[in-house]
N, C-alpha and C positions, 0 to 999 in steps of 0.2 A: 504494500500500500504506500503510494507516494504521498508525501506531505510537503507543502510549500508554505512558509510563513512570510507575510509581508506586514508592514506597519504603517498605519495612517492616523486617523484623527480621533474619533470619539467613542467607538464601541469595540467590543471584543466578539468576533464572530468565528464560529466553526462552520466552514462551508464544505458540505459533504456532497460530492458530485457522483451521482449514480452512473455505473458503467454503461447502462443502456443509453443515457443521455449523451455521453461522450461519443458513442458510436452513431447515434441518430442525427445529432446536430451539433457538431463541434464548434461551429461559428457562434451559435446561441450561447453555448457554454462559455466560450471566450469572452463574449460581451458581458455576460452576467458576472464573471470573475473580475473583469475590469471595473465595472460599476461598483461592485461591493468593495473591492480593494481601494478604490478611490475615496470611499466614504467611511471606512472603518479599518481597524486592525484585524486582519483575517488570517486564519490558518486553514489552508485548503487541503482536504483529504480526497484521495482518489482511490476508493476501495475497489478491489477486483471482484467482489462477490458479497453475498448477504452476511457472511461471518465478519468480514472486515468492516462492512457498513455498520453492523451492530457494535463492534469494538470502538469504532470512531465516535459514535454517539455516547457510549458508556464512558469514554475517557475525555469528554469535552471540558470537564472542569467548570469554570465560571463562564465559559464562552457560550454565547447564544447560538443555537444551531440553525443553519440555513441549508435546506435540502434542494439540490438542483436535480430535477428529474420529473418523471411523469406521475400519474395517479398511483401507480403501484409503489413507487418510491415514497410518496406521501403516506400511504397507508402503512407501509413497512415501518417508517419512522414513528408514526403515532402508536402503532402496536408495540414497538420496542420500548418507547418511553412509558407506555401504560404498564407493561409488564415490570418495568423497573420502578413503578409507582412514582414517577418524576414528572408527570404531565402537569400537576398542579403548580409546580415551581418553574415550569419551562414554557417560554413563549416561542413557538416554532414559526419559522418562515419557510416559504416555498417559492422557488423560481421554476415554473413549469417548463419542461423541455421534453419533447417526444411526441408521440401520436395520440396517447390517451390523456387528455387534459380536461375532460368533462367534469370530473369531480372537483378538481381545483377551481375551475371556473365557477361552478355552482356555489362554492363556498365564498366567492368574492375575490379570489386571487387573480390578479391580472395575468393573462396568458402570454403577454409579450415579455421578453427577457429584461428589457430596460425598465419597464414599468414595475415588474415584479421585484427586481433587485432594489429599486428605489423604495418600494413598499417595505421590503425587508429592513432597509436602513431607517426610513423616516415614518413608517406607518404606525398604527396603533394596535394594541393587542385587543382582540375580541374573543370572548369566551363562547365556545360552541358546544352543543350537546353531542354525546356519543351514545351508541348502544353497545352494551357489554354482555356477552352471553355467559352461560354457566360453565364454560370451559375457558373463560378469560379471553375469548376472541373479541375483537373490536370492529364495530361498523361505524365508519365516518359519515357516509352518505346515505345509502339505502340498502335494504335487505330485500331479496326477491326470491320467490318460489313460483314456478320452477326456475332454475338458474339459466335464463336465456343468455348465451354467450355475448360478451361485449365485443364490439367490432375490432378486429385485429388482434384478438387475444385467443390463444388456444384454449379450448374448453376442457382443460384437464383438471382433475381434482387436486386441490392444494393450491399453493401460490404460483401464479403465472409470472414469475419474476424474470429479470433479464437473462438469467442463466438458462431459461427455457427457450430462448429465441432460436437456437440451433435445432430444436426439436419440432418446429412448426411444420416444415415440409413432411417430416415423418408422420405427424399427427394427421395431416391432410390425407396422406396415402392410407393411413389406418382407417380413417372414416370412410374413404372410398371403398376400401376392401370390405368393411362391415356392411355397407349398403349393397354391395354386389352379392355378398353371400346371403343376405336376406335372413332366412330362417336358420342359418347355421347355428350349431350349438355354442353356448357361451364359452369364451376363452379369456385368457389373461388380458388380451388386447381390449376386449369389450369392457373390462373393469376400469380402464383408463379413460375411455371416451364417455362424455356425458350424453345420455340419450336425449332424443328430442323431447321438448316439453309436452306434456299432456295432462288431462284432468287428474287430480290427486284427491284422495280422501283423507282429509286432515281435520283435526280438532284445533281450533284457534281460540285461545282464551286471553282476554285482556283484563288484567287485575282480577283474575279469578272468575270472570263472567264469560260464558261461552258465546262467542260471536258466530261461529259456524261449527257444525259437528260432523262426525264421520259419515252420516247418511246423506250429506249434500256435497257432491263432487265440486272441487275448486279448480277453476281454470288458471287463476293467477292470484298471488298474494304479495303485497308490498308493505314494508314497515320502514318509516322514516322518523328520525329524531327531530323534534321541533318544539321550541318554547317549553322545555321541561317535560314533554310527553312524547310517547311513541305514537305516531299517526299510522293507523292500520287501515288498509283497504283490501277487501277480499272480493274477487270477481267470481261468483259461482257459475257453474255450467248451467245453461238454460236450454229449454226445448221450445223452439218457436221464437218468440220475441226475446230480445236481449234482456237478461236479468239485470236489475239494478245492483250496483256494487254495494257491499256492506262496509260501513265505516265505523271506527271507534278510536278512542285515544285513551292512553293510560300509561302507567309507569312500568308495568311488567307485561310482556307478551310471551305466551307459551304456545308452541306448535308441537303437536304430537300426531302419530298415526303410523301408517306403513313407512318403510324406509324412504326417506326423501333427502334430496340435495338442495342446497340453497346457495345463492350468490350474495356474498357480503362485499360490497364495493367491487373490486376486480378479482376476488378470490372465490372459487367454488369449493365448498366443503360438503362433507357427508360421504356416504349416507348415514343418517341418524334417525332415531325413532322419536326423540323428544329433545327439545331445546327451548330454553327460556332466555329472552333478552330483556335487559333492564336499562332504563335511561339513566345515564350519569350526566346530570345537568351541569353545564359549564365546564366540562372536564377538559376540553381542549382549548388552549390559548393559541390563537393563530394571528400572526401579524398581517394586517390588511391595510389598504390605503385609508387615510384619515378622512 
């Protein structure tokens, strides 16, 4: 892991540049480094993979972290800081670089390198809600069932981090093979590929109250943290006319039923039979334009 220290004026920053960002858009990375280094004392870390990424954040000392990367790098940083129980004392900054920037943009982070770097230097900290599940997993943006693949991301179970980029052509070939074989018997290959979304029989409970039960097939479920609550929307399967979505809000959301997978931000997890998500109000401090 390469580290470069430069010294400027007013602040102490740890700039962690995700390897996928360096491969995807080196010019945007260079611009972000120049703007940040001109406005603060910076220590730049160039991790080669997730382990070095984690070590860089853990060893930041009093420096304020700035992550240069896409939505996956943002979620990785938030998850690491959460597991270290350091989110409350840490104001995170993000300079979005890459192809997956929808989450960062939805949180209010500028998607241009210069504007985002300036927000990291001169912006204000805003506290945002998170969803945390009963296995200590974190959702920054939204939770969805079934886990419809995000554009440009391999639909593999687990984290689709930059280290998986070389596996994308292999996964495309694998999916093509599975489609060709059709009714072929299950194999290790089919355990890696997320199946197409279809109706699920799930029990969805919000603060202990059942919103939908196993006797009503569900076409889609989404959970989003907002204003201290989890906003839940369930779209049941209908016959004939489109069924109206069911909505509720609460602090705790429990989903149970047959084995199901879910997409939390850019990561597909499961299968599980039961999972509970709880809103952590104001858990994430994110530096945004004033």
